[in-house]
Residue frames as qw, qx, qy, qz and C-alpha x, y, z in Angstrom:
[[0.427, 0.533, 0.288, -0.671, 24.94, -37.86, 23.62],
 [0.591, 0.337, 0.676, 0.283, 23.45, -39.12, 20.38],
 [0.189, -0.007, 0.360, 0.914, 23.66, -37.04, 17.22],
 [0.124, -0.575, -0.673, -0.448, 19.87, -36.94, 16.82],
 [0.380, -0.808, -0.396, 0.214, 19.43, -35.21, 20.17],
 [0.472, -0.390, 0.079, 0.786, 22.57, -33.10, 19.82],
 [0.084, -0.040, 0.420, 0.903, 21.45, -31.62, 16.52],
 [0.428, 0.370, 0.422, -0.708, 17.70, -31.65, 17.20],
 [0.049, 0.110, -0.800, -0.588, 17.11, -33.85, 14.15],
 [0.608, 0.329, 0.416, -0.591, 13.60, -34.10, 12.71],
 [0.038, -0.128, 0.857, 0.497, 12.69, -36.62, 10.03],
 [0.591, 0.347, 0.381, -0.620, 9.09, -36.10, 8.91],
 [0.605, 0.499, -0.354, -0.509, 7.62, -37.88, 5.91],
 [0.986, 0.086, 0.052, -0.135, 7.98, -41.24, 4.29],
 [0.649, -0.436, 0.519, 0.346, 11.00, -43.45, 3.85],
 [0.696, 0.692, 0.152, 0.117, 12.24, -42.21, 0.47],
 [0.640, 0.348, -0.101, 0.678, 15.40, -40.63, -0.94],
 [0.405, -0.679, -0.340, 0.509, 16.62, -38.22, 1.75],
 [0.260, 0.739, 0.087, 0.615, 16.74, -34.45, 1.26],
 [0.596, -0.437, -0.368, 0.564, 18.88, -32.95, 4.01],
 [0.074, 0.891, 0.167, 0.415, 18.31, -29.27, 4.79],
 [0.643, -0.247, -0.259, 0.677, 21.17, -27.32, 6.41],
 [0.033, -0.959, -0.279, -0.026, 20.59, -23.77, 7.66],
 [0.471, 0.601, -0.162, 0.626, 22.89, -20.74, 7.63],
 [0.327, 0.052, -0.490, 0.806, 24.47, -18.55, 10.30],
 [0.193, 0.001, 0.331, -0.924, 22.09, -17.26, 12.96],
 [0.665, -0.020, -0.312, -0.679, 19.25, -19.47, 11.73],
 [0.441, -0.138, 0.854, -0.240, 17.75, -22.87, 12.51],
 [0.189, 0.152, 0.918, 0.314, 15.76, -25.56, 10.73],
 [0.251, 0.678, 0.558, -0.407, 12.60, -23.45, 10.88],
 [0.100, 0.615, -0.289, -0.727, 14.02, -21.39, 8.01],
 [0.037, 0.104, -0.867, -0.486, 13.14, -24.27, 5.66],
 [0.355, 0.318, 0.753, -0.453, 9.45, -24.42, 6.59],
 [0.536, 0.611, 0.045, -0.581, 8.29, -22.99, 3.24],
 [0.389, 0.561, -0.651, -0.331, 10.56, -25.19, 1.11],
 [0.118, -0.231, 0.960, -0.103, 10.88, -28.62, 2.71],
 [0.563, 0.271, 0.655, -0.426, 7.16, -29.55, 2.65],
 [0.572, 0.593, -0.192, -0.533, 7.02, -28.97, -1.11],
 [0.414, 0.457, -0.770, -0.164, 9.20, -32.04, -1.69],
 [0.525, -0.238, 0.693, -0.434, 7.46, -34.36, 0.78],
 [0.883, 0.283, 0.112, -0.357, 5.89, -36.42, -2.00],
 [0.794, 0.520, -0.304, 0.080, 9.22, -37.40, -3.50],
 [0.429, 0.452, -0.585, 0.519, 11.77, -37.10, -0.71],
 [0.670, -0.553, -0.451, 0.208, 12.30, -37.85, 2.96],
 [0.047, 0.856, -0.148, 0.493, 13.01, -34.45, 4.51],
 [0.737, -0.307, -0.376, 0.470, 15.72, -34.41, 7.18],
 [0.026, -0.874, 0.014, -0.486, 15.94, -31.23, 9.25],
 [0.744, -0.329, -0.340, 0.472, 18.46, -30.37, 11.94],
 [0.119, -0.987, 0.063, -0.084, 20.09, -27.52, 13.85],
 [0.579, 0.466, -0.456, 0.490, 23.82, -26.89, 13.89],
 [0.611, -0.437, -0.488, 0.445, 25.22, -27.12, 17.42],
 [0.222, -0.219, -0.165, 0.936, 24.63, -23.73, 19.04],
 [0.287, -0.035, -0.296, -0.910, 21.46, -22.99, 17.07],
 [0.646, -0.215, -0.443, -0.584, 17.76, -23.69, 17.52],
 [0.832, -0.433, 0.094, -0.332, 16.99, -26.69, 19.68],
 [0.731, 0.343, -0.532, 0.255, 20.49, -28.17, 19.53],
 [0.770, -0.557, -0.217, 0.223, 22.36, -29.19, 22.67],
 [0.108, 0.945, -0.224, 0.213, 24.52, -26.23, 23.65],
 [0.640, -0.627, 0.443, 0.029, 26.69, -28.32, 25.96],
 [0.884, 0.176, 0.342, 0.266, 27.97, -30.18, 22.89],
 [0.384, 0.910, -0.089, 0.128, 29.66, -27.07, 21.54],
 [0.788, -0.337, 0.170, 0.487, 33.43, -27.47, 21.30],
 [0.137, 0.918, -0.137, -0.346, 35.41, -24.41, 20.17],
 [0.283, -0.465, 0.738, 0.400, 38.21, -26.59, 18.83],
 [0.455, 0.291, 0.823, 0.175, 35.96, -28.87, 16.79],
 [0.309, 0.822, 0.476, 0.049, 33.91, -25.97, 15.47],
 [0.262, -0.708, 0.206, 0.623, 36.96, -23.83, 14.86],
 [0.023, 0.238, -0.668, -0.705, 36.67, -24.78, 11.19],
 [0.688, 0.157, -0.110, -0.700, 33.72, -25.56, 8.91],
 [0.489, 0.188, -0.845, -0.106, 34.96, -29.16, 8.73],
 [0.089, 0.008, 0.820, -0.566, 33.63, -29.69, 12.25],
 [0.572, 0.290, 0.252, -0.724, 30.13, -28.88, 11.03],
 [0.623, 0.358, -0.557, -0.416, 30.61, -31.05, 7.93],
 [0.222, 0.159, -0.942, 0.195, 31.60, -33.94, 10.18],
 [0.375, 0.162, 0.618, -0.672, 28.33, -33.48, 12.09],
 [0.664, 0.361, -0.176, -0.631, 26.43, -33.73, 8.80],
 [0.527, 0.303, -0.781, -0.141, 28.20, -36.99, 8.01],
 [0.025, -0.060, 0.884, -0.462, 27.63, -38.36, 11.49],
 [0.556, 0.246, 0.322, -0.725, 23.94, -37.59, 11.10],
 [0.675, 0.372, -0.444, -0.457, 23.91, -39.41, 7.75],
 [0.308, 0.235, -0.913, 0.131, 25.62, -42.44, 9.32],
 [0.253, 0.035, 0.733, -0.631, 23.17, -42.54, 12.22],
 [0.636, 0.378, 0.272, -0.615, 20.13, -42.47, 9.93],
 [0.582, 0.038, 0.745, 0.323, 21.77, -44.65, 7.23],
 [0.422, 0.796, 0.128, -0.415, 21.20, -41.96, 4.62],
 [0.529, -0.063, 0.613, 0.583, 22.35, -42.70, 1.06],
 [0.247, 0.467, 0.562, 0.636, 21.94, -40.80, -2.21],
 [0.167, -0.683, -0.433, 0.564, 21.38, -37.63, -0.19],
 [0.240, 0.721, 0.258, 0.597, 20.18, -34.41, -1.79],
 [0.447, -0.421, -0.343, 0.710, 21.92, -31.82, 0.38],
 [0.091, 0.827, 0.307, 0.462, 20.34, -28.36, 0.48],
 [0.560, -0.381, -0.281, 0.680, 22.60, -25.81, 2.17],
 [0.079, 0.944, 0.232, 0.219, 21.97, -22.12, 2.72],
 [0.081, -0.946, 0.269, -0.163, 24.79, -19.57, 3.01],
 [0.135, -0.650, 0.740, -0.104, 27.68, -20.96, 5.07],
 [0.761, -0.044, 0.617, -0.193, 26.04, -24.39, 4.96],
 [0.764, 0.616, -0.125, -0.145, 26.69, -24.50, 1.24],
 [0.308, 0.664, -0.661, 0.166, 30.40, -24.86, 1.98],
 [0.526, -0.309, 0.710, -0.351, 29.64, -27.26, 4.83],
 [0.881, 0.292, 0.286, -0.240, 27.88, -29.45, 2.27],
 [0.584, 0.710, -0.394, 0.003, 30.79, -29.11, -0.13],
 [0.064, -0.586, 0.766, -0.259, 33.20, -30.35, 2.55],
 [0.711, -0.070, 0.612, -0.339, 30.93, -33.25, 3.47],
 [0.851, 0.485, 0.076, -0.187, 30.57, -34.28, -0.19],
 [0.376, 0.717, -0.582, 0.075, 34.34, -34.18, -0.69],
 [0.288, -0.441, 0.793, -0.306, 34.93, -36.42, 2.32],
 [0.454, 0.132, 0.874, -0.113, 32.22, -38.97, 1.41],
 [0.272, 0.271, -0.401, -0.832, 31.28, -38.40, -2.24],
 [0.219, -0.123, -0.929, -0.273, 29.45, -41.71, -2.54],
 [0.021, -0.427, -0.765, 0.482, 26.88, -40.58, 0.02],
 [0.194, 0.591, 0.181, -0.762, 25.57, -37.57, -1.91],
 [0.526, 0.482, 0.650, 0.264, 23.48, -37.53, -5.08],
 [0.231, 0.734, 0.253, 0.587, 23.07, -33.77, -5.53],
 [0.330, -0.357, -0.341, 0.804, 24.02, -30.50, -3.83],
 [0.059, 0.832, 0.394, 0.386, 21.74, -27.47, -3.82],
 [0.483, -0.199, -0.234, 0.820, 23.79, -24.44, -2.76],
 [0.020, -0.878, -0.436, -0.194, 21.73, -21.39, -1.83],
 [0.076, -0.974, 0.123, -0.175, 23.72, -18.15, -1.71],
 [0.904, -0.209, -0.031, 0.371, 27.12, -19.90, -1.48],
 [0.171, 0.923, -0.315, 0.141, 30.43, -18.17, -0.89],
 [0.909, 0.001, -0.269, 0.318, 33.75, -20.00, -0.64],
 [0.517, -0.149, -0.204, 0.818, 35.53, -16.84, 0.60],
 [0.022, -0.901, -0.426, 0.081, 34.06, -13.54, 1.78],
 [0.335, -0.721, 0.165, 0.584, 37.31, -11.57, 1.48],
 [0.564, 0.813, -0.123, -0.078, 38.42, -9.75, -1.63],
 [0.684, -0.438, 0.470, 0.345, 41.69, -11.31, -2.76],
 [0.268, -0.199, 0.621, 0.709, 43.40, -10.01, -5.88],
 [0.293, -0.013, -0.533, -0.794, 41.01, -10.59, -8.75],
 [0.286, -0.374, -0.882, 0.001, 38.66, -12.59, -6.56],
 [0.223, -0.399, -0.001, -0.890, 35.68, -10.39, -5.56],
 [0.275, -0.233, -0.888, 0.286, 34.58, -11.87, -2.25],
 [0.229, -0.761, -0.485, -0.366, 32.55, -8.79, -1.42],
 [0.501, -0.863, -0.054, 0.015, 34.42, -7.59, 1.69],
 [0.366, 0.689, -0.483, 0.398, 37.81, -6.09, 2.47],
 [0.564, -0.074, -0.677, 0.467, 39.83, -7.24, 5.49],
 [0.028, -0.087, 0.342, -0.935, 38.82, -4.00, 7.21],
 [0.604, -0.209, -0.276, -0.718, 35.14, -4.65, 6.48],
 [0.769, -0.179, -0.613, -0.031, 35.33, -8.09, 8.07],
 [0.434, -0.027, -0.584, 0.685, 37.30, -6.96, 11.11],
 [0.215, -0.149, 0.161, -0.952, 34.93, -4.05, 11.76],
 [0.708, -0.220, -0.388, -0.547, 31.93, -6.34, 11.45],
 [0.735, -0.152, -0.629, 0.204, 33.40, -8.90, 13.83],
 [0.224, 0.061, -0.464, 0.855, 34.38, -6.18, 16.32],
 [0.435, -0.207, -0.041, -0.875, 30.85, -4.79, 16.21],
 [0.786, -0.199, -0.516, -0.277, 29.46, -8.27, 16.75],
 [0.590, -0.054, -0.629, 0.503, 31.80, -8.87, 19.70],
 [0.037, 0.131, -0.320, 0.938, 30.94, -5.53, 21.30],
 [0.478, 0.173, 0.376, -0.775, 27.16, -5.76, 21.05],
 [0.126, 0.061, 0.942, 0.305, 25.78, -8.95, 19.55],
 [0.208, 0.623, 0.722, -0.219, 22.11, -8.07, 20.04],
 [0.152, 0.782, -0.001, -0.605, 22.60, -4.61, 18.58],
 [0.031, -0.376, 0.738, 0.560, 24.52, -6.05, 15.65],
 [0.205, 0.270, 0.935, 0.104, 21.75, -8.58, 15.07],
 [0.232, 0.740, 0.516, -0.364, 18.99, -5.98, 15.00],
 [0.128, 0.749, -0.258, -0.596, 20.97, -3.90, 12.51],
 [0.018, -0.391, 0.806, 0.444, 22.35, -6.61, 10.24],
 [0.389, 0.233, 0.889, -0.063, 19.49, -9.10, 10.01],
 [0.472, 0.735, 0.342, -0.347, 17.19, -6.81, 7.97],
 [0.167, 0.738, -0.485, -0.439, 20.13, -5.95, 5.69],
 [0.196, -0.223, 0.935, 0.192, 20.85, -9.62, 5.07],
 [0.434, 0.435, 0.767, -0.186, 17.22, -10.42, 4.46],
 [0.022, 0.025, 0.464, 0.885, 16.66, -7.52, 2.06],
 [0.210, -0.499, -0.752, -0.377, 13.08, -7.13, 0.87],
 [0.027, -0.041, -0.421, 0.906, 12.23, -4.02, 2.92],
 [0.517, -0.149, -0.282, -0.794, 8.67, -4.31, 1.60],
 [0.813, -0.293, -0.482, -0.146, 8.36, -7.40, 3.82],
 [0.065, -0.673, 0.507, -0.535, 9.65, -6.09, 7.17],
 [0.856, -0.352, 0.203, -0.320, 8.27, -9.11, 8.98],
 [0.935, 0.223, -0.191, 0.200, 10.99, -11.23, 7.35],
 [0.323, 0.591, -0.426, 0.604, 13.75, -8.97, 8.65],
 [0.514, -0.541, 0.340, -0.573, 12.14, -9.11, 12.08],
 [0.985, -0.109, -0.010, -0.131, 12.03, -12.90, 11.94],
 [0.772, 0.362, -0.319, 0.415, 15.70, -13.12, 11.08],
 [0.039, -0.639, 0.403, -0.654, 16.55, -10.65, 13.85],
 [0.761, -0.417, 0.238, -0.436, 14.67, -12.80, 16.35],
 [0.979, 0.107, -0.144, 0.092, 16.45, -15.90, 15.06],
 [0.473, 0.540, -0.413, 0.561, 19.85, -14.25, 15.51],
 [0.287, -0.584, 0.381, -0.657, 18.89, -13.18, 19.01],
 [0.920, -0.263, 0.070, -0.282, 17.89, -16.72, 19.97],
 [0.837, 0.304, -0.349, 0.290, 21.34, -18.02, 19.06],
 [0.701, -0.597, -0.110, 0.375, 23.76, -18.27, 21.98],
 [0.152, 0.977, -0.127, -0.077, 25.82, -15.04, 21.69],
 [0.362, -0.668, 0.611, 0.222, 29.26, -16.52, 22.39],
 [0.657, 0.122, 0.708, 0.227, 28.69, -19.39, 19.99],
 [0.482, 0.819, 0.309, 0.028, 27.34, -17.00, 17.36],
 [0.036, -0.928, 0.314, 0.194, 30.41, -14.79, 17.67],
 [0.474, -0.405, 0.735, 0.266, 32.73, -17.74, 17.18],
 [0.621, 0.404, 0.657, 0.139, 30.70, -19.16, 14.30],
 [0.332, 0.932, 0.092, -0.115, 30.71, -15.74, 12.60],
 [0.162, -0.792, 0.529, 0.257, 34.48, -15.52, 12.82],
 [0.554, -0.093, 0.797, 0.222, 34.87, -19.06, 11.46],
 [0.557, 0.647, 0.520, 0.003, 32.41, -18.31, 8.66],
 [0.291, 0.953, 0.022, -0.083, 33.73, -14.98, 7.46],
 [0.146, -0.778, 0.582, 0.185, 37.40, -15.90, 7.70],
 [0.775, 0.016, 0.624, 0.099, 37.09, -19.28, 5.96],
 [0.320, 0.619, -0.471, -0.541, 38.51, -19.82, 2.49],
 [0.727, 0.057, 0.681, -0.064, 37.20, -22.88, 0.67],
 [0.508, 0.691, -0.252, -0.449, 38.06, -21.85, -2.88],
 [0.122, 0.477, -0.856, -0.159, 40.58, -24.67, -3.24],
 [0.422, 0.057, 0.863, -0.271, 37.90, -27.19, -2.24],
 [0.624, 0.474, 0.120, -0.609, 35.50, -26.44, -5.08],
 [0.518, 0.487, -0.608, -0.353, 37.38, -28.36, -7.82],
 [0.047, -0.212, 0.958, -0.186, 37.41, -31.45, -5.58],
 [0.581, 0.217, 0.509, -0.597, 33.60, -31.79, -5.72],
 [0.031, 0.055, -0.871, -0.488, 32.24, -34.47, -8.04],
 [0.175, 0.494, 0.802, -0.285, 28.61, -34.27, -6.95],
 [0.115, 0.541, 0.501, 0.666, 26.22, -32.58, -9.42],
 [0.218, -0.428, -0.439, 0.760, 25.45, -29.15, -7.95],
 [0.085, 0.792, 0.454, 0.400, 22.96, -26.34, -8.33],
 [0.314, -0.149, -0.244, 0.905, 24.06, -22.80, -7.44],
 [0.029, -0.822, -0.546, -0.156, 21.18, -20.48, -6.56],
 [0.372, -0.041, -0.080, 0.924, 22.30, -16.85, -6.80],
 [0.016, 0.817, 0.525, -0.238, 20.02, -14.04, -5.60],
 [0.297, 0.710, 0.136, 0.624, 19.93, -10.54, -7.02],
 [0.119, -0.747, 0.204, -0.622, 21.44, -7.82, -4.84],
 [0.853, -0.378, -0.334, 0.137, 22.77, -10.28, -2.29],
 [0.120, -0.927, 0.264, -0.237, 24.69, -8.24, 0.32],
 [0.690, -0.523, 0.500, 0.016, 26.67, -11.27, 1.50],
 [0.600, -0.051, 0.698, 0.388, 27.33, -13.31, -1.62],
 [0.335, 0.645, -0.114, -0.678, 27.26, -11.04, -4.69],
 [0.851, 0.467, 0.049, -0.234, 26.66, -12.31, -8.20],
 [0.406, 0.700, -0.587, 0.029, 30.37, -12.48, -9.05],
 [0.319, -0.391, 0.817, -0.279, 30.83, -14.96, -6.19],
 [0.797, 0.202, 0.465, -0.327, 28.00, -17.19, -7.38],
 [0.715, 0.655, -0.205, -0.132, 29.48, -17.16, -10.86],
 [0.077, 0.646, -0.746, 0.144, 32.90, -18.05, -9.40],
 [0.587, -0.155, 0.734, -0.304, 31.40, -21.03, -7.54],
 [0.828, 0.443, 0.210, -0.272, 29.68, -22.18, -10.73],
 [0.520, 0.731, -0.439, -0.055, 32.90, -21.95, -12.77],
 [0.053, 0.544, -0.804, 0.234, 34.87, -23.97, -10.26],
 [0.639, -0.019, 0.688, -0.343, 32.30, -26.71, -9.57],
 [0.014, 0.164, -0.838, -0.521, 32.57, -29.18, -12.42],
 [0.175, -0.314, -0.860, -0.363, 29.24, -29.74, -14.16],
 [0.001, 0.438, 0.611, -0.660, 27.31, -27.38, -11.91],
 [0.080, 0.665, 0.564, 0.483, 24.23, -25.38, -12.89],
 [0.151, -0.178, -0.278, 0.932, 23.78, -21.71, -12.03],
 [0.027, -0.725, -0.634, -0.266, 20.39, -20.06, -11.62],
 [0.128, 0.086, -0.158, 0.975, 20.28, -16.28, -11.33],
 [0.093, -0.585, -0.791, 0.152, 17.17, -15.62, -9.29],
 [0.054, -0.698, -0.249, -0.669, 14.84, -12.64, -9.36],
 [0.636, -0.695, -0.322, 0.096, 14.71, -12.92, -5.58],
 [0.204, 0.753, -0.310, 0.543, 16.70, -10.27, -3.73],
 [0.554, -0.665, 0.370, -0.337, 18.61, -10.45, -0.46],
 [0.121, 0.477, -0.867, 0.086, 20.34, -13.47, 1.02],
 [0.314, 0.014, 0.875, -0.369, 17.46, -15.68, 2.17],
 [0.455, 0.066, -0.487, -0.743, 15.26, -16.77, -0.75],
 [0.301, -0.187, -0.933, 0.068, 14.11, -19.78, 1.26],
 [0.029, -0.520, -0.617, 0.590, 12.05, -17.24, 3.24],
 [0.157, 0.527, -0.005, -0.835, 11.56, -14.32, 0.87],
 [0.567, 0.413, -0.390, -0.596, 10.95, -16.25, -2.36],
 [0.558, -0.174, 0.803, -0.116, 10.16, -19.89, -1.57],
 [0.783, 0.491, 0.320, -0.209, 8.20, -20.50, -4.78],
 [0.482, 0.794, -0.364, -0.067, 11.11, -19.39, -6.96],
 [0.218, -0.560, 0.791, -0.113, 13.51, -21.45, -4.84],
 [0.709, 0.072, 0.670, -0.207, 11.32, -24.52, -5.16],
 [0.729, 0.650, 0.067, -0.203, 10.92, -24.05, -8.92],
 [0.276, 0.758, -0.590, -0.024, 14.69, -23.92, -9.45],
 [0.379, -0.359, 0.834, -0.178, 15.19, -26.99, -7.29],
 [0.774, 0.252, 0.524, -0.249, 12.50, -29.04, -9.01],
 [0.638, 0.724, -0.208, -0.157, 13.96, -28.25, -12.44],
 [0.074, 0.662, -0.740, 0.089, 17.40, -29.36, -11.25],
 [0.412, -0.190, 0.850, -0.266, 16.04, -32.50, -9.58],
 [0.292, 0.016, -0.779, -0.554, 13.56, -33.37, -12.32],
 [0.092, -0.413, -0.873, 0.243, 10.53, -33.53, -10.02],
 [0.196, -0.577, -0.330, -0.721, 7.27, -31.64, -9.74],
 [0.192, -0.080, -0.682, 0.701, 7.07, -30.23, -6.23],
 [0.154, -0.753, -0.640, -0.009, 4.00, -29.10, -4.36],
 [0.268, 0.451, -0.011, 0.851, 4.38, -25.37, -4.88],
 [0.258, -0.650, -0.518, 0.493, 3.79, -22.83, -2.16],
 [0.184, 0.927, 0.233, 0.229, 2.85, -19.19, -2.59],
 [0.554, 0.146, -0.201, 0.795, 5.70, -16.69, -2.48]]
């Protein structure tokens, strides 16, 4: 099976510098619908679904390959090879931020910039490192997910989204979680929340933007600041947006931060 079919790759727009959008856990490429079109004048948007999400090919899921985030990073690189993408601007949300970091470490010459939205290299508290969760927190969350994935999704998605004044966003994320294959989602969650990529950050040489939301329940401010300190030459933007998904809840602010970093004037959308 080809990578384009496997990952449900969509490449709208003109043949220009590629901007590759990578979604987070429980999501799919549709989560970029408010952001990607804003850059269509300057970039060639490339959208895809991680295997197990959206319109990807579920039969391609391999628990061994996707037992680490490197498996997903290798898919990103395979996609880039297939489409002959160079000077890529990689935009990764949540766990995909670290997937982009791993891809850029493996093939640094392929990437021009990294935009990391709500990144976390490690979700566990460890000594002075404030990941945001204790070992007990993570184990209880994963047990709850294993016991009742749909129930967990309906409870957690609105918490992750934040913005209770926009309940339709929480409902959208809930529906997205529920569309993800439950067994794959459970495995991906365990891989995500038990990963530790702190040692990888200093290896990155690609200029990076760290977008840190206010009151992010998954990646708190201290984590965003940690990522910024350990990515050489990175820029940190502390957003007014709350929650963990500014690509949905605050697309205009997300776009504005990206255009400043990239030095372009995007076609703004209303937040």
